[in-house]
C-alpha positions as CSV (number, residue, x, y, z in Angstrom):
1,M,-14.4,46.8,-7.2
2,R,-16.4,47.9,-10.3
3,S,-18.9,45.0,-9.9
4,V,-19.3,45.6,-6.1
5,H,-20.0,49.3,-6.8
6,A,-22.5,48.4,-9.5
7,N,-24.3,46.0,-7.2
8,F,-24.5,48.6,-4.4
9,I,-25.9,51.2,-6.8
10,R,-28.5,48.7,-8.0
11,R,-29.6,47.8,-4.6
12,L,-29.9,51.4,-3.6
13,A,-32.0,52.1,-6.6
14,K,-34.3,49.2,-5.7
15,L,-34.8,50.5,-2.1
16,A,-35.4,54.0,-3.4
17,A,-38.1,52.7,-5.8
18,M,-39.8,50.9,-2.9
19,V,-39.8,54.0,-0.8
20,L,-41.2,56.1,-3.7
21,L,-44.0,53.7,-4.2
22,G,-44.9,53.6,-0.5
23,V,-44.2,49.9,-0.4
24,V,-41.9,50.3,2.6
25,T,-40.9,53.2,4.8
26,L,-37.3,54.5,4.7
27,A,-36.5,52.7,8.0
28,Q,-38.1,49.5,6.7
29,A,-36.1,49.8,3.4
30,A,-32.9,50.0,5.3
31,D,-33.6,46.6,6.9
32,A,-35.2,45.1,3.9
33,G,-34.4,41.5,3.2
34,G,-35.8,39.9,0.1
35,E,-37.4,42.2,-2.5
36,V,-38.0,42.0,-6.3
37,V,-38.4,45.2,-8.2
38,G,-40.1,45.5,-11.6
39,A,-41.4,48.3,-13.8
40,G,-43.3,48.6,-17.1
41,A,-46.7,48.3,-18.7
42,S,-49.8,49.6,-16.8
43,F,-51.8,46.9,-18.6
44,P,-51.0,44.2,-16.0
45,A,-50.6,46.5,-13.0
46,P,-53.8,45.3,-11.2
47,A,-52.6,41.7,-11.5
48,M,-49.2,42.7,-10.3
49,Q,-50.7,44.2,-7.2
50,A,-52.7,41.1,-6.5
51,W,-49.7,38.9,-7.0
52,A,-47.5,41.1,-4.8
53,R,-49.9,40.8,-1.9
54,Q,-50.3,37.0,-2.2
55,Y,-46.6,36.3,-2.9
56,A,-45.4,38.3,0.0
57,G,-47.7,36.4,2.3
58,Q,-46.5,33.0,1.1
59,S,-42.8,33.7,0.5
60,G,-41.9,36.7,2.7
61,T,-40.4,38.4,-0.4
62,R,-41.8,41.8,-1.3
63,L,-42.6,42.7,-4.9
64,S,-42.5,46.3,-5.9
65,Y,-44.0,47.1,-9.4
66,R,-44.0,50.5,-10.9
67,S,-46.7,51.1,-13.6
68,V,-44.8,53.4,-15.9
69,G,-45.7,52.2,-19.4
70,S,-44.1,49.6,-21.7
71,S,-41.5,52.0,-23.2
72,E,-40.3,53.1,-19.8
73,G,-40.2,49.6,-18.6
74,I,-38.0,48.6,-21.4
75,R,-35.7,51.5,-20.7
76,R,-35.4,50.7,-17.0
77,V,-34.6,47.0,-17.4
78,T,-32.1,47.8,-20.2
79,A,-30.5,50.3,-17.8
80,R,-30.5,47.6,-15.1
81,S,-32.3,49.8,-12.6
82,V,-34.9,47.1,-12.0
83,D,-34.9,43.3,-11.7
84,F,-37.3,42.8,-14.5
85,G,-39.3,44.9,-17.0
86,V,-42.8,44.3,-18.4
87,T,-43.9,45.3,-21.9
88,D,-47.0,44.7,-24.0
89,V,-44.9,45.5,-27.1
90,P,-43.1,42.2,-27.8
91,L,-39.5,42.7,-28.8
92,T,-37.9,41.1,-31.8
93,Q,-35.0,38.7,-31.5
94,A,-32.7,41.3,-32.8
95,E,-33.8,43.8,-30.1
96,L,-33.5,41.2,-27.4
97,A,-30.0,40.2,-28.5
98,N,-28.9,43.8,-28.7
99,D,-29.7,44.4,-25.0
100,D,-28.9,40.9,-23.7
101,L,-32.5,40.2,-22.8
102,L,-34.8,37.2,-22.4
103,Q,-38.6,37.7,-23.1
104,F,-41.5,35.5,-22.2
105,P,-45.3,36.0,-21.7
106,I,-46.8,36.2,-18.2
107,I,-50.5,37.2,-18.7
108,A,-53.1,38.2,-21.2
109,G,-56.1,40.5,-21.1
110,A,-58.7,42.3,-23.2
111,I,-58.2,45.8,-24.5
112,V,-61.6,47.3,-24.8
113,P,-63.1,50.7,-26.0
114,V,-64.9,52.4,-23.1
115,V,-67.4,55.3,-23.2
116,N,-69.1,57.8,-20.9
117,L,-72.6,58.3,-22.4
118,P,-75.8,59.2,-20.5
119,G,-78.2,56.3,-20.5
120,I,-75.7,53.8,-21.9
121,G,-74.6,51.0,-19.6
122,D,-71.9,48.3,-19.9
123,A,-71.9,46.4,-23.2
124,Q,-75.0,48.3,-24.4
125,L,-73.2,50.1,-27.3
126,T,-72.0,48.4,-30.5
127,L,-69.4,49.8,-32.8
128,S,-67.8,48.2,-35.9
129,G,-64.1,48.3,-36.4
130,A,-64.6,50.7,-39.3
131,V,-66.7,53.1,-37.3
132,L,-64.3,53.0,-34.4
133,S,-61.4,53.9,-36.6
134,D,-63.4,56.7,-38.2
135,I,-64.1,58.1,-34.8
136,L,-60.4,58.0,-33.9
137,M,-59.5,59.7,-37.1
138,G,-62.0,62.5,-36.5
139,K,-64.3,61.6,-39.3
140,I,-67.2,60.9,-37.0
141,T,-67.5,63.6,-34.3
142,R,-70.9,63.2,-32.6
143,W,-72.6,60.3,-30.9
144,N,-75.8,60.5,-32.8
145,A,-74.1,60.2,-36.2
146,K,-75.9,57.9,-38.6
147,A,-73.0,55.4,-38.7
148,I,-73.3,54.8,-35.0
149,T,-77.1,54.9,-34.7
150,A,-77.4,52.4,-37.6
151,L,-75.4,49.9,-35.4
152,N,-77.6,50.7,-32.3
153,P,-81.2,51.1,-33.6
154,E,-82.6,50.2,-30.1
155,R,-80.6,53.0,-28.4
156,E,-81.4,56.7,-28.2
157,L,-77.9,58.2,-28.5
158,P,-77.3,61.7,-27.2
159,D,-76.4,64.6,-29.4
160,L,-73.0,65.0,-27.8
161,P,-69.5,65.6,-29.2
162,I,-67.2,62.7,-29.1
163,T,-64.1,63.3,-27.0
164,V,-61.4,60.8,-27.8
165,V,-59.0,60.0,-25.0
166,H,-55.7,58.4,-26.0
167,R,-52.4,57.5,-24.4
168,S,-49.8,60.3,-24.1
169,D,-47.0,58.0,-23.1
170,G,-45.2,55.1,-24.9
171,S,-47.7,52.3,-24.5
172,G,-48.0,48.6,-25.3
173,T,-51.8,49.0,-25.0
174,T,-51.6,51.6,-27.8
175,F,-49.4,49.2,-29.8
176,V,-52.0,46.4,-29.6
177,F,-54.9,48.8,-30.2
178,T,-53.4,50.4,-33.3
179,Y,-52.4,46.9,-34.5
180,Y,-56.1,46.1,-34.4
181,L,-57.1,49.4,-36.1
182,S,-54.5,48.7,-38.9
183,R,-56.0,45.2,-39.4
184,I,-59.6,46.4,-39.9
185,S,-59.0,49.8,-41.5
186,P,-56.7,50.2,-44.6
187,E,-57.0,53.9,-44.2
188,W,-55.8,53.8,-40.6
189,Q,-52.9,51.6,-41.7
190,D,-51.9,53.9,-44.5
191,R,-52.2,57.1,-42.4
192,Y,-51.1,56.1,-38.9
193,G,-50.0,52.5,-38.8
194,I,-49.0,50.5,-35.7
195,A,-47.2,52.3,-32.9
196,S,-46.7,52.4,-29.2
197,R,-46.7,56.2,-29.4
198,L,-48.2,58.3,-32.2
199,H,-49.5,61.8,-33.1
200,W,-53.2,61.3,-32.7
201,P,-55.4,63.2,-35.2
202,V,-58.0,64.1,-32.5
203,G,-58.6,63.9,-28.8
204,I,-56.8,64.5,-25.5
205,G,-53.9,62.5,-24.0
206,A,-53.7,60.7,-20.6
207,K,-50.9,58.7,-19.0
208,G,-51.3,55.0,-18.5
209,N,-54.4,52.9,-18.5
210,E,-55.2,54.6,-15.1
211,G,-55.2,58.0,-16.8
212,I,-57.4,57.1,-19.6
213,A,-59.9,55.3,-17.3
214,E,-60.1,58.4,-15.1
215,A,-60.4,60.9,-18.0
216,V,-63.3,58.9,-19.6
217,R,-65.0,58.6,-16.2
218,D,-64.8,62.4,-15.8
219,T,-65.7,63.4,-19.3
220,A,-69.3,63.2,-20.7
221,G,-69.1,62.0,-24.3
222,A,-65.7,60.5,-24.0
223,L,-64.3,57.4,-25.7
224,G,-61.1,55.7,-24.7
225,Y,-59.4,52.3,-24.7
226,V,-58.1,50.4,-21.6
227,E,-57.5,46.9,-20.3
228,L,-60.7,45.4,-19.0
229,A,-59.7,45.4,-15.3
230,Y,-59.5,49.3,-15.4
231,A,-63.0,49.5,-17.0
232,A,-64.4,47.4,-14.2
233,T,-62.6,49.4,-11.5
234,Q,-64.0,52.7,-12.7
235,N,-67.4,51.3,-13.6
236,L,-67.0,52.3,-17.3
237,A,-69.3,51.2,-20.0
238,T,-67.5,48.8,-22.4
239,V,-68.2,48.6,-26.1
240,R,-69.2,45.5,-28.0
241,L,-67.3,44.7,-31.3
242,P,-67.6,42.2,-34.1
243,N,-64.9,39.5,-34.1
244,R,-63.3,37.7,-37.0
245,S,-66.2,35.2,-37.0
246,G,-68.7,38.0,-37.5
247,R,-70.2,37.7,-34.1
248,I,-70.9,40.8,-31.9
249,V,-69.1,40.1,-28.7
250,R,-68.4,41.7,-25.4
251,A,-65.0,41.7,-23.7
252,G,-64.5,39.1,-21.0
253,A,-62.5,36.1,-19.8
254,I,-63.9,33.7,-22.3
255,G,-63.0,35.9,-25.2
256,V,-59.4,36.3,-23.9
257,R,-59.0,32.6,-23.3
258,T,-60.3,31.8,-26.8
259,A,-57.8,34.2,-28.4
260,L,-55.0,32.9,-26.1
261,A,-55.7,29.4,-27.2
262,S,-54.8,30.4,-30.8
263,A,-51.4,31.8,-29.9
264,N,-48.3,30.6,-31.8
265,W,-45.4,30.5,-29.3
266,S,-42.8,29.1,-31.7
267,R,-41.3,32.4,-32.7
268,P,-38.0,33.6,-31.1
269,G,-38.6,35.4,-27.8
270,F,-42.2,34.0,-27.8
271,Y,-43.2,36.9,-30.0
272,E,-46.9,37.0,-30.5
273,V,-49.8,39.5,-31.0
274,L,-53.4,38.3,-30.3
275,V,-55.4,40.5,-32.6
276,D,-58.4,39.5,-34.8
277,R,-58.1,35.8,-34.0
278,D,-60.4,33.0,-35.1
279,G,-63.1,31.6,-32.7
280,E,-66.7,32.4,-32.2
281,D,-66.2,33.7,-28.7
282,S,-62.8,35.4,-29.4
283,W,-62.4,39.0,-28.3
284,P,-60.7,40.8,-31.2
285,I,-58.2,42.9,-29.2
286,V,-56.2,40.9,-26.7
287,G,-52.9,42.1,-25.2
288,I,-50.1,40.0,-23.8
289,S,-47.7,41.2,-21.2
290,F,-44.1,40.0,-21.5
291,A,-41.4,39.9,-18.8
292,L,-37.9,41.0,-19.7
293,I,-34.8,40.0,-17.8
294,H,-31.1,40.1,-18.5
295,K,-29.3,36.9,-19.5
296,M,-26.1,38.1,-17.8
297,Q,-26.6,39.0,-14.2
298,E,-24.3,40.8,-11.8
299,D,-25.9,39.3,-8.7
300,G,-27.1,35.7,-9.1
301,S,-29.1,35.9,-5.9
302,D,-31.2,38.8,-7.1
303,A,-31.8,37.1,-10.4
304,L,-32.9,33.9,-8.6
305,A,-35.3,35.8,-6.4
306,T,-36.9,37.3,-9.5
307,L,-37.1,33.9,-11.2
308,K,-38.7,32.4,-8.1
309,F,-41.4,35.1,-8.2
310,L,-42.0,34.5,-12.0
311,H,-42.1,30.7,-11.3
312,W,-44.7,31.3,-8.6
313,I,-46.8,33.3,-11.1
314,Y,-47.0,30.3,-13.4
315,A,-47.6,27.8,-10.6
316,H,-50.0,29.7,-8.4
317,G,-50.7,33.2,-9.9
318,V,-53.9,32.2,-11.7
319,D,-55.7,31.8,-8.5
320,A,-55.0,35.4,-7.5
321,L,-56.6,36.7,-10.7
322,Q,-60.1,35.9,-9.7
323,G,-62.4,38.8,-10.6
324,L,-59.7,40.8,-12.4
325,H,-60.7,39.7,-15.9
326,Y,-57.2,38.6,-17.0
327,S,-56.1,35.2,-18.2
328,G,-53.0,33.6,-16.8
329,L,-50.9,31.1,-18.6
330,E,-51.9,27.5,-17.8
331,D,-50.4,25.6,-20.7
332,A,-47.9,23.2,-19.0
333,R,-45.9,22.7,-22.1
334,L,-45.5,26.4,-22.7
335,I,-44.5,27.1,-19.1
336,E,-41.9,24.3,-19.4
337,Q,-40.5,26.0,-22.5
338,I,-40.4,29.3,-20.7
339,E,-38.7,28.0,-17.6
340,S,-36.2,26.0,-19.7
341,S,-35.1,29.3,-21.4
342,W,-34.1,30.6,-17.9
343,T,-31.1,28.3,-18.0
344,Q,-29.5,30.9,-20.2
345,I,-29.3,33.3,-17.3
346,R,-25.9,33.4,-15.7
347,D,-24.1,35.3,-12.9
348,R,-20.8,37.2,-13.2
349,N,-19.0,34.0,-12.5
350,D,-20.7,32.3,-15.5
351,R,-22.8,30.1,-13.2
352,V,-26.3,29.1,-14.2
353,V,-28.8,30.9,-11.9
354,W,-31.9,28.8,-12.5
355,K,-31.6,25.1,-12.0
356,G,-35.2,24.1,-12.0
357,Q,-38.2,24.4,-9.6
358,P,-37.1,25.6,-6.2
């Protein structure tokens, strides 16, 4: 009885989430057949939306994804209120074991500083890592400061105050961004370190990549950090940065793929952070979104529906990413390793849920 009750509550929560998101109406939800519900990082949300449309058309299974941030995504999958969570903060093996979770990468993308400056277009402004960290620490406060103009002698920079826009919620994007800042600035590392949520020394907070993109768009003199797809959607000017090879590069698919090619997937839980990697074309701040799913499942059919969707991502999802600036996983050996790990997922009767490609 207890397991039947838990399964009913879980299904009810899934239907409620779909109604809340406007994916289905209440009447449609009552008659809903196949659906997969996920929640977590805002970083891959545009990709999730594209995948949802294409997967529903091909499989008849609806995907509902709530962009609530990595921290909340971890909380929801741990509480079993969703079928899978997504985080840009990779969990350690100890953290995964504590909550009976499997973790594996699904997508990578560029995290890029963005600005709203009169007369400055996309990729027309260059900052160094040191100057960027000084801005975020409040040591450089105006756009025509000598440290910035020295890096942009061909630009006439406005005498405007810099308004830093940062995340107000627990964020994997912030984790990767502060990982980068800690790599290139000993002072940042000593004072603030790496965190998914922190007390920022200056600036205003906004929720999600969506919130930062909108705040930068609406604030003259603003500087924020978002996944590249959000910059493109809001027509924000991205900033060029030097990479580990010393080249000044702009964010883009080539830079993400170059960093992704350097990944080491041998750690438990596929733990990896793609910051400050080698390669002439490498973008220095690349985030990875990881899926989280419980190893012990109450309902094997729900778990199988989720795994079928994730398998479809690896098999066909790259095609749906055209124009979104992400990089999907295309390494056949890595995908085989990931899907082999799914044999650890079992239902309440100790039966293996995933038995190979459907």
